[in-house]
N, CA, C and O atoms as a printed pandas DataFrame, in Angstrom:
     atom_number atom_name residue_name chain_id  residue_number  x_coord  y_coord  z_coord
0              1         N          MET        A               1   13.853   -5.898   -1.811
1              2        CA          MET        A               1   14.389   -5.057   -0.821
2              3         C          MET        A               1   15.003   -3.702   -1.527
3              4         O          MET        A               1   15.487   -3.722   -2.658
4              5         N          ALA        A               2   14.915   -2.490   -0.686
5              6        CA          ALA        A               2   15.373   -0.975   -0.732
6              7         C          ALA        A               2   16.298   -1.227   -0.947
7              8         O          ALA        A               2   16.894   -2.167   -0.420
8              9         N          THR        A               3   16.894   -0.242   -2.064
9             10        CA          THR        A               3   18.095    0.426   -2.606
10            11         C          THR        A               3   18.343    1.961   -3.255
11            12         O          THR        A               3   17.561    2.833   -3.636
12            13         N          ASP        A               4   19.661    1.878   -3.203
13            14        CA          ASP        A               4   19.775    3.337   -3.097
14            15         C          ASP        A               4   18.683    3.724   -4.888
15            16         O          ASP        A               4   18.104    4.773   -5.170
16            17         N          LYS        A               5   18.771    2.498   -5.691
17            18        CA          LYS        A               5   18.503    2.865   -7.060
18            19         C          LYS        A               5   16.849    3.535   -6.766
19            20         O          LYS        A               5   16.436    4.559   -7.310
20            21         N          GLN        A               6   16.135    2.771   -5.880
21            22        CA          GLN        A               6   14.610    2.932   -5.495
22            23         C          GLN        A               6   14.216    4.262   -5.588
23            24         O          GLN        A               6   13.620    5.015   -6.358
24            25         N          PHE        A               7   14.737    4.263   -4.584
25            26        CA          PHE        A               7   14.187    6.199   -3.453
26            27         C          PHE        A               7   15.183    6.855   -3.884
27            28         O          PHE        A               7   16.201    6.533   -4.497
28            29         N          LYS        A               8   14.657    8.100   -3.378
29            30        CA          LYS        A               8   15.669    9.354   -3.202
30            31         C          LYS        A               8   16.215    9.195   -1.888
31            32         O          LYS        A               8   15.641    8.891   -0.842
32            33         N          ASN        A               9   17.656    9.501   -2.160
33            34        CA          ASN        A               9   18.210    9.258   -0.460
34            35         C          ASN        A               9   18.902   10.779   -0.078
35            36         O          ASN        A               9   19.579   11.322   -0.952
36            37         N          PHE        A              10   18.728   11.417    1.172
37            38        CA          PHE        A              10   19.549   12.379    1.320
38            39         C          PHE        A              10   19.841   12.567    2.227
39            40         O          PHE        A              10   18.881   12.330    2.960
40            41         N          GLY        A              11   20.996   13.021    3.012
41            42        CA          GLY        A              11   21.567   13.399    4.360
42            43         C          GLY        A              11   22.820   14.468    4.967
43            44         O          GLY        A              11   23.218   15.295    4.146
44            45         N          ASN        A              12   23.120   14.482    5.618
45            46        CA          ASN        A              12   23.945   15.242    5.856
46            47         C          ASN        A              12   25.730   14.763    6.000
47            48         O          ASN        A              12   26.614   15.617    6.056
48            49         N          GLY        A              13   26.013   13.249    6.044
49            50        CA          GLY        A              13   27.343   12.446    6.278
50            51         C          GLY        A              13   26.887   11.661    6.956
51            52         O          GLY        A              13   27.160   10.467    6.836
52            53         N          LYS        A              14   26.024   12.156    7.899
53            54        CA          LYS        A              14   25.622   11.133    9.152
54            55         C          LYS        A              14   24.884   10.563    9.463
55            56         O          LYS        A              14   24.919    9.780   10.412
56            57         N          MET        A              15   23.597   10.892    8.432
57            58        CA          MET        A              15   22.045   10.027    8.778
58            59         C          MET        A              15   21.882   10.482    7.618
59            60         O          MET        A              15   22.221   11.589    7.198
60            61         N          ILE        A              16   21.197    9.385    6.901
61            62        CA          ILE        A              16   20.823    9.371    5.380
62            63         C          ILE        A              16   19.457    9.167    5.324
63            64         O          ILE        A              16   19.143    8.046    5.725
64            65         N          PHE        A              17   18.178   10.133    4.827
65            66        CA          PHE        A              17   17.370    9.843    4.833
66            67         C          PHE        A              17   16.433    9.135    3.898
67            68         O          PHE        A              17   16.772    9.504    2.774
68            69         N          GLU        A              18   15.322    8.218    3.789
69            70        CA          GLU        A              18   15.320    7.768    2.279
70            71         C          GLU        A              18   13.838    8.183    2.156
71            72         O          GLU        A              18   13.077    8.197    3.123
72            73         N          VAL        A              19   13.414    8.585    0.658
73            74        CA          VAL        A              19   11.899    9.027    1.007
74            75         C          VAL        A              19   11.268    8.465    0.040
75            76         O          VAL        A              19   11.617    8.671   -1.122
76            77         N          PHE        A              20    9.993    7.476    0.419
77            78        CA          PHE        A              20    9.699    6.417   -0.833
78            79         C          PHE        A              20    9.015    7.607   -2.028
79            80         O          PHE        A              20    8.925    8.832   -1.940
80            81         N          PRO        A              21    8.745    6.988   -2.752
81            82        CA          PRO        A              21    7.518    7.735   -3.548
82            83         C          PRO        A              21    6.134    7.825   -3.099
83            84         O          PRO        A              21    5.725    6.985   -2.297
84            85         N          GLN        A              22    5.261    8.875   -3.585
85            86        CA          GLN        A              22    4.332    9.320   -2.922
86            87         C          GLN        A              22    3.453    8.272   -3.184
87            88         O          GLN        A              22    2.799    7.906   -2.207
88            89         N          GLU        A              23    3.262    7.701   -4.218
89            90        CA          GLU        A              23    2.844    6.437   -5.086
90            91         C          GLU        A              23    2.494    5.178   -3.652
91            92         O          GLU        A              23    1.370    4.747   -3.394
92            93         N          TYR        A              24    3.711    4.823   -2.944
93            94        CA          TYR        A              24    3.838    3.953   -2.274
94            95         C          TYR        A              24    3.247    4.285   -0.870
95            96         O          TYR        A              24    2.719    3.504   -0.079
96            97         N          LEU        A              25    3.468    5.693   -0.739
97            98        CA          LEU        A              25    2.993    5.632    0.773
98            99         C          LEU        A              25    1.436    6.019    0.541
99           100         O          LEU        A              25    0.583    5.921    1.423
100          101         N          ASP        A              26    1.240    6.388   -0.533
101          102        CA          ASP        A              26   -0.726    6.434   -0.930
102          103         C          ASP        A              26   -1.225    5.385   -0.689
103          104         O          ASP        A              26   -2.132    5.159    0.112
104          105         N          LEU        A              27   -0.545    4.498   -1.518
105          106        CA          LEU        A              27   -0.784    2.652   -1.438
106          107         C          LEU        A              27   -0.996    2.370    0.485
107          108         O          LEU        A              27   -2.031    1.907    0.963
108          109         N          ASP        A              28    0.009    2.702    1.167
109          110        CA          ASP        A              28    0.141    2.043    2.062
110          111         C          ASP        A              28   -0.991    2.930    3.311
111          112         O          ASP        A              28   -1.404    2.600    4.423
112          113         N          LYS        A              29   -1.142    3.866    2.658
113          114        CA          LYS        A              29   -2.402    4.708    3.378
114          115         C          LYS        A              29   -3.605    4.070    3.357
115          116         O          LYS        A              29   -4.255    3.622    4.301
116          117         N          GLU        A              30   -3.883    4.073    1.964
117          118        CA          GLU        A              30   -5.307    3.754    1.494
118          119         C          GLU        A              30   -5.591    1.859    2.346
119          120         O          GLU        A              30   -6.676    1.486    2.792
120          121         N          LEU        A              31   -4.539    1.168    2.345
121          122        CA          LEU        A              31   -4.449   -0.019    2.946
122          123         C          LEU        A              31   -4.573    0.439    4.493
123          124         O          LEU        A              31   -5.591    0.000    5.028
124          125         N          GLN        A              32   -3.853    1.130    5.212
125          126        CA          GLN        A              32   -4.936    0.846    6.559
126          127         C          GLN        A              32   -5.994    1.904    6.991
127          128         O          GLN        A              32   -6.111    2.484    8.071
128          129         N          THR        A              33   -6.893    2.016    5.604
129          130        CA          THR        A              33   -7.968    2.452    6.158
130          131         C          THR        A              33   -9.323    1.343    6.004
131          132         O          THR        A              33   -9.690    0.847    4.939
132          133         N          GLU        A              34   -9.901    1.122    7.265
133          134        CA          GLU        A              34  -11.166   -0.052    7.206
134          135         C          GLU        A              34  -11.793   -0.257    5.896
135          136         O          GLU        A              34  -12.629   -1.146    5.731
136          137         N          TYR        A              35  -11.377    0.623    4.851
137          138        CA          TYR        A              35  -12.309    0.033    3.686
138          139         C          TYR        A              35  -11.918   -1.486    2.866
139          140         O          TYR        A              35  -12.554   -2.101    2.010
140          141         N          HIS        A              36  -10.796   -1.738    3.429
141          142        CA          HIS        A              36  -10.061   -3.079    2.633
142          143         C          HIS        A              36   -9.923   -4.208    3.584
143          144         O          HIS        A              36   -8.768   -4.503    3.891
144          145         N          PRO        A              37  -11.166   -5.085    4.253
145          146        CA          PRO        A              37  -10.589   -5.823    5.103
146          147         C          PRO        A              37  -10.466   -6.945    4.776
147          148         O          PRO        A              37  -10.328   -7.680    5.754
148          149         N          LYS        A              38  -10.449   -7.438    3.855
149          150        CA          LYS        A              38   -9.771   -8.509    2.992
150          151         C          LYS        A              38   -8.396   -8.252    3.090
151          152         O          LYS        A              38   -7.755   -9.215    3.512
152          153         N          LEU        A              39   -7.776   -7.286    2.840
153          154        CA          LEU        A              39   -5.978   -7.173    2.862
154          155         C          LEU        A              39   -5.575   -6.930    4.023
155          156         O          LEU        A              39   -4.364   -6.995    4.239
156          157         N          GLN        A              40   -6.617   -6.538    5.227
157          158        CA          GLN        A              40   -5.628   -6.481    6.473
158          159         C          GLN        A              40   -4.555   -7.211    6.902
159          160         O          GLN        A              40   -3.843   -6.707    7.770
160          161         N          PHE        A              41   -4.293   -8.303    6.471
161          162        CA          PHE        A              41   -3.128   -8.926    6.809
162          163         C          PHE        A              41   -1.705   -8.308    5.781
163          164         O          PHE        A              41   -0.566   -8.775    5.768
164          165         N          LEU        A              42   -2.130   -7.377    5.148
165          166        CA          LEU        A              42   -0.659   -6.054    4.548
166          167         C          LEU        A              42   -0.606   -5.770    5.567
167          168         O          LEU        A              42    0.362   -6.320    6.094
168          169         N          ALA        A              43   -1.297   -4.989    6.417
169          170        CA          ALA        A              43   -0.814   -3.763    6.731
170          171         C          ALA        A              43    0.981   -4.369    8.101
171          172         O          ALA        A              43    1.742   -3.611    8.703
172          173         N          GLY        A              44    0.978   -5.747    8.070
173          174        CA          GLY        A              44    2.021   -5.659    8.882
174          175         C          GLY        A              44    3.335   -5.814    8.028
175          176         O          GLY        A              44    4.441   -5.834    8.567
176          177         N          TYR        A              45    3.148   -5.929    6.610
177          178        CA          TYR        A              45    4.392   -6.023    5.811
178          179         C          TYR        A              45    4.977   -4.492    6.080
179          180         O          TYR        A              45    4.449   -3.461    6.498
180          181         N          SER        A              46    5.792   -4.699    5.813
181          182        CA          SER        A              46    6.986   -3.202    5.929
182          183         C          SER        A              46    7.452   -3.051    4.326
183          184         O          SER        A              46    7.716   -4.017    3.610
184          185         N          MET        A              47    7.488   -2.020    4.017
185          186        CA          MET        A              47    8.026   -1.242    2.825
186          187         C          MET        A              47    9.309   -1.472    2.193
187          188         O          MET        A              47    9.858   -0.651    1.459
188          189         N          ASP        A              48    9.861   -2.821    2.553
189          190        CA          ASP        A              48   11.035   -3.751    1.975
190          191         C          ASP        A              48   10.217   -4.545    1.284
191          192         O          ASP        A              48   10.555   -4.692    0.110
192          193         N          ASP        A              49    8.819   -5.358    1.775
193          194        CA          ASP        A              49    8.202   -6.119    1.219
194          195         C          ASP        A              49    7.193   -5.288   -0.483
195          196         O          ASP        A              49    6.220   -5.782   -1.052
196          197         N          ILE        A              50    7.743   -4.297   -0.747
197          198        CA          ILE        A              50    6.476   -3.423   -1.882
198          199         C          ILE        A              50    6.186   -4.608   -2.728
199          200         O          ILE        A              50    5.001   -4.944   -2.739
200          201         N          ASP        A              51    6.932   -5.247   -3.372
201          202        CA          ASP        A              51    6.718   -6.300   -4.528
202          203         C          ASP        A              51    6.026   -7.457   -4.009
203          204         O          ASP        A              51    5.540   -8.271   -4.794
204          205         N          LEU        A              52    5.907   -7.658   -2.315
205          206        CA          LEU        A              52    4.951   -8.708   -2.428
206          207         C          LEU        A              52    3.536   -8.045   -2.363
207          208         O          LEU        A              52    2.594   -8.356   -3.092
208          209         N          LYS        A              53    3.519   -7.129   -1.432
209          210        CA          LYS        A              53    2.133   -6.007   -2.097
210          211         C          LYS        A              53    1.506   -5.645   -2.999
211          212         O          LYS        A              53    0.341   -5.773   -3.377
212          213         N          LEU        A              54    2.970   -4.845   -3.560
213          214        CA          LEU        A              54    2.153   -5.048   -4.786
214          215         C          LEU        A              54    1.413   -5.771   -5.606
215          216         O          LEU        A              54    0.652   -5.490   -6.532
216          217         N          ALA        A              55    1.781   -6.796   -5.086
217          218        CA          ALA        A              55    1.282   -8.442   -6.210
218          219         C          ALA        A              55    0.453   -9.024   -5.690
219          220         O          ALA        A              55    0.049   -9.971   -6.365
220          221         N          GLN        A              56   -0.182   -8.850   -4.425
221          222        CA          GLN        A              56   -1.395   -9.192   -3.540
222          223         C          GLN        A              56   -2.463   -8.145   -3.713
223          224         O          GLN        A              56   -3.650   -8.138   -4.040
224          225         N          VAL        A              57   -1.641   -7.349   -3.393
225          226        CA          VAL        A              57   -3.209   -5.831   -3.725
226          227         C          VAL        A              57   -3.501   -6.030   -5.351
227          228         O          VAL        A              57   -4.657   -5.871   -5.742
228          229         N          ALA        A              58   -2.725   -6.289   -6.052
229          230        CA          ALA        A              58   -3.195   -5.968   -7.568
230          231         C          ALA        A              58   -4.405   -7.529   -8.350
231          232         O          ALA        A              58   -5.179   -7.521   -9.307
232          233         N          ALA        A              59   -4.019   -8.633   -7.376
233          234        CA          ALA        A              59   -4.580   -9.386   -7.748
234          235         C          ALA        A              59   -5.637   -9.109   -6.877
235          236         O          ALA        A              59   -6.544   -9.400   -7.656
236          237         N          TYR        A              60   -6.170   -8.793   -5.930
237          238        CA          TYR        A              60   -7.397   -8.556   -5.413
238          239         C          TYR        A              60   -8.085   -7.400   -6.002
239          240         O          TYR        A              60   -9.302   -7.516   -6.150
240          241         N          CYS        A              61   -7.644   -6.543   -6.287
241          242        CA          CYS        A              61   -8.314   -5.426   -7.316
242          243         C          CYS        A              61   -8.464   -6.177   -8.855
243          244         O          CYS        A              61   -9.108   -5.450   -9.611
244          245         N          GLU        A              62   -8.064   -7.340   -9.436
245          246        CA          GLU        A              62   -8.032   -7.917  -10.192
246          247         C          GLU        A              62   -7.053   -7.466  -11.501
247          248         O          GLU        A              62   -7.315   -7.896  -12.625
248          249         N          VAL        A              63   -6.152   -6.760  -11.313
249          250        CA          VAL        A              63   -4.841   -6.475  -12.359
250          251         C          VAL        A              63   -3.951   -7.658  -12.301
251          252         O          VAL        A              63   -3.461   -8.408  -11.457
252          253         N          ILE        A              64   -3.967   -7.470  -13.671
253          254        CA          ILE        A              64   -2.920   -8.406  -14.267
254          255         C          ILE        A              64   -1.266   -7.548  -14.318
255          256         O          ILE        A              64   -1.110   -6.600  -15.088
256          257         N          LEU        A              65   -0.185   -8.010  -13.447
257          258        CA          LEU        A              65    0.698   -8.410  -13.980
258          259         C          LEU        A              65    1.611   -8.751  -14.517
259          260         O          LEU        A              65    2.297   -9.465  -13.785
260          261         N          ASP        A              66    2.117   -8.576  -15.720
261          262        CA          ASP        A              66    3.034   -9.546  -16.668
262          263         C          ASP        A              66    4.133   -9.256  -16.623
263          264         O          ASP        A              66    4.217   -8.033  -16.736
264          265         N          GLY        A              67    5.289   -9.817  -16.492
265          266        CA          GLY        A              67    6.452   -9.371  -16.862
266          267         C          GLY        A              67    7.456   -8.416  -15.913
267          268         O          GLY        A              67    7.078   -8.313  -14.746
268          269         N          SER        A              68    8.582   -7.767  -16.239
269          270        CA          SER        A              68    9.614   -7.725  -15.384
270          271         C          SER        A              68    9.506   -5.801  -15.138
271          272         O          SER        A              68    9.940   -5.039  -16.002
272          273         N          TYR        A              69    8.901   -5.327  -13.912
273          274        CA          TYR        A              69    9.002   -4.168  -13.853
274          275         C          TYR        A              69   10.176   -3.147  -12.945
275          276         O          TYR        A              69   10.758   -3.311  -11.873
276          277         N          ASP        A              70   10.175   -1.843  -14.159
277          278        CA          ASP        A              70   11.921   -1.757  -13.139
278          279         C          ASP        A              70   10.737   -0.529  -12.263
279          280         O          ASP        A              70    9.556   -0.313  -12.535
280          281         N          ILE        A              71   11.826    0.260  -10.891
281          282        CA          ILE        A              71   11.246    1.185  -10.472
282          283         C          ILE        A              71   10.363    2.180  -10.803
283          284         O          ILE        A              71    9.277    2.344  -10.248
284          285         N          LYS        A              72   10.639    2.598  -11.361
285          286        CA          LYS        A              72    9.167    3.624  -12.479
286          287         C          LYS        A              72    8.352    3.091  -12.829
287          288         O          LYS        A              72    7.286    3.666  -12.609
288          289         N          ASP        A              73    8.257    1.929  -13.458
289          290        CA          ASP        A              73    6.957    1.203  -13.611
290          291         C          ASP        A              73    6.408    0.718  -12.228
291          292         O          ASP        A              73    5.287    0.225  -12.355
292          293         N          ARG        A              74    6.932    0.717  -10.798
293          294        CA          ARG        A              74    6.508    0.092  -10.254
294          295         C          ARG        A              74    5.466    0.994   -9.294
295          296         O          ARG        A              74    4.412    0.825   -8.682
296          297         N          VAL        A              75    6.243    1.845   -9.504
297          298        CA          VAL        A              75    5.772    3.447   -8.964
298          299         C          VAL        A              75    4.293    3.782   -9.894
299          300         O          VAL        A              75    3.188    4.165   -9.511
300          301         N          LYS        A              76    4.730    3.508  -11.036
301          302        CA          LYS        A              76    3.709    3.843  -11.609
302          303         C          LYS        A              76    2.252    2.833  -11.149
303          304         O          LYS        A              76    1.150    3.300  -10.862
304          305         N          VAL        A              77    2.543    1.679  -11.173
305          306        CA          VAL        A              77    1.591    0.387  -10.183
306          307         C          VAL        A              77    1.250    0.746   -9.345
307          308         O          VAL        A              77    0.047    0.507   -9.249
308          309         N          ALA        A              78    1.552    1.155   -8.704
309          310        CA          ALA        A              78    1.666    1.564   -7.310
310          311         C          ALA        A              78    0.048    2.765   -7.268
311          312         O          ALA        A              78   -0.772    2.570   -6.371
312          313         N          GLY        A              79   -0.116    3.529   -7.965
313          314        CA          GLY        A              79   -0.362    4.847   -8.384
314          315         C          GLY        A              79   -1.792    4.107   -8.549
315          316         O          GLY        A              79   -2.730    4.380   -7.801
316          317         N          ILE        A              80   -1.907    2.948   -9.803
317          318        CA          ILE        A              80   -2.858    2.761  -10.669
318          319         C          ILE        A              80   -3.589    1.181   -9.631
319          320         O          ILE        A              80   -4.315    0.381  -10.222
320          321         N          LEU        A              81   -3.249    0.989   -8.158
321          322        CA          LEU        A              81   -3.565   -0.057   -7.317
322          323         C          LEU        A              81   -4.300    1.053   -6.676
323          324         O          LEU        A              81   -5.530    0.992   -6.648
324          325         N          VAL        A              82   -3.767    1.918   -6.229
325          326        CA          VAL        A              82   -4.777    3.324   -5.225
326          327         C          VAL        A              82   -5.394    3.631   -6.060
327          328         O          VAL        A              82   -6.239    3.823   -5.185
328          329         N          GLN        A              83   -5.926    3.926   -7.039
329          330        CA          GLN        A              83   -7.410    3.854   -7.513
330          331         C          GLN        A              83   -8.054    2.916   -7.573
331          332         O          GLN        A              83   -9.134    3.153   -7.032
332          333         N          LYS        A              84   -7.981    1.576   -8.079
333          334        CA          LYS        A              84   -8.292    0.501   -8.122
334          335         C          LYS        A              84   -8.923    0.494   -6.770
335          336         O          LYS        A              84  -10.146    0.629   -6.822
336          337         N          LEU        A              85   -8.346    0.354   -5.402
337          338        CA          LEU        A              85   -8.903    0.382   -4.111
338          339         C          LEU        A              85   -9.666    1.817   -4.003
339          340         O          LEU        A              85  -10.525    1.854   -3.122
340          341         N          LYS        A              86   -9.577    2.386   -4.370
341          342        CA          LYS        A              86  -10.819    3.188   -3.995
342          343         C          LYS        A              86  -11.888    3.128   -4.460
343          344         O          LYS        A              86  -12.847    3.383   -3.732
344          345         N          GLU        A              87  -12.090    2.773   -5.813
345          346        CA          GLU        A              87  -12.872    2.174   -6.057
346          347         C          GLU        A              87  -14.174    0.743   -5.708
347          348         O          GLU        A              87  -15.396    0.601   -5.744
348          349         N          LYS        A              88  -13.077    0.016   -5.416
349          350        CA          LYS        A              88  -13.117   -1.365   -4.321
350          351         C          LYS        A              88  -13.771   -1.163   -3.111
351          352         O          LYS        A              88  -14.247   -2.077   -2.439
352          353         N          ARG        A              89  -13.800   -0.087   -2.845
353          354        CA          ARG        A              89  -13.705    0.540   -1.460
354          355         C          ARG        A              89  -15.096   -0.135   -0.434
355          356         O          ARG        A              89  -16.075    0.610   -0.484
356          357         N          GLU        A              90  -15.286   -1.319    0.396
357          358        CA          GLU        A              90  -16.331   -1.819    1.303
358          359         C          GLU        A              90  -16.644   -0.927    2.400
359          360         O          GLU        A              90  -15.784   -0.553    3.198
360          361         N          MET        A              91  -18.335   -0.444    2.475
361          362        CA          MET        A              91  -18.278   -0.069    3.353
362          363         C          MET        A              91  -18.000   -0.551    4.968
363          364         O          MET        A              91  -18.401   -1.702    5.144
364          365         N          PRO        A              92  -17.565   -0.098    5.856
365          366        CA          PRO        A              92  -17.244   -1.180    7.028
366          367         C          PRO        A              92  -18.772   -0.809    7.552
367          368         O          PRO        A              92  -19.624    0.066    7.395
368          369         N          GLN        A              93  -18.468   -2.594    8.598
369          370        CA          GLN        A              93  -19.900   -2.940    9.291
370          371         C          GLN        A              93  -20.338   -2.288   10.268
371          372         O          GLN        A              93  -19.573   -1.845   11.124
372          373         N          ALA        A              94  -21.548   -2.129   10.307
373          374        CA          ALA        A              94  -22.121   -0.911   11.352
374          375         C          ALA        A              94  -22.097   -1.832   12.641
375          376         O          ALA        A              94  -22.577   -2.965   12.591
376          377         N          GLN        A              95  -21.427   -1.230   14.002
377          378        CA          GLN        A              95  -22.099   -1.894   15.009
378          379         C          GLN        A              95  -22.469   -1.379   16.053
379          380         O          GLN        A              95  -22.043   -0.323   16.519
380          381         N          THR        A              96  -23.620   -2.356   16.689
381          382        CA          THR        A              96  -24.991   -1.577   17.134
382          383         C          THR        A              96  -23.832   -2.498   18.802
383          384         O          THR        A              96  -23.005   -3.338   19.157
384          385         N          ILE        A              97  -24.921   -1.195   19.229
385          386        CA          ILE        A              97  -24.179   -1.056   20.762
386          387         C          ILE        A              97  -25.709   -1.317   21.910
387          388         O          ILE        A              97  -26.744   -0.737   21.580
388          389         N          ILE        A              98  -25.711   -1.664   22.419
389          390        CA          ILE        A              98  -27.043   -2.045   23.782
390          391         C          ILE        A              98  -26.364   -1.854   24.706
391          392         O          ILE        A              98  -25.327   -2.404   25.076
392          393         N          ILE        A              99  -27.267   -0.603   25.336
393          394        CA          ILE        A              99  -27.253    0.203   26.185
394          395         C          ILE        A              99  -28.381   -0.263   27.045
395          396         O          ILE        A              99  -29.514   -0.030   26.624
396          397         N          ALA        A             100  -28.145   -1.376   29.081
397          398        CA          ALA        A             100  -29.368   -1.849   29.406
398          399         C          ALA        A             100  -29.370   -0.719   30.174
399          400         O          ALA        A             100  -28.284   -0.180   30.388
400          401         N          LYS        A             101  -30.423   -0.224   30.657
401          402        CA          LYS        A             101  -30.973    0.601   31.844
402          403         C          LYS        A             101  -30.733   -0.582   32.939
403          404         O          LYS        A             101  -30.796   -1.793   32.728
404          405         N          SER        A             102  -30.449    0.061   34.124
405          406        CA          SER        A             102  -30.352   -0.411   35.221
406          407         C          SER        A             102  -31.780    0.024   36.407
407          408         O          SER        A             102  -31.779   -0.410   37.559
């Protein structure tokens, strides 16, 4: 779950804006591409589930996570996973469209 210590917060007293680390945004963006069909189920996860998302992607990328990680470590792991995902990209299946003339 997101806490004030995890993300940069700023506001005007009436509204607080929460800025996620760029690595988290990059990971989410990479997962939304069509290059990772086996990970499409992660699209429904919210950013509050980032730890679960990191664990699932790490398992897919064969990255071993061992121990406990603070926020800086999690951000670093997210950056590593983005690179691993880019290396493991699968080309989307081509679709054949048949147009029948009448």
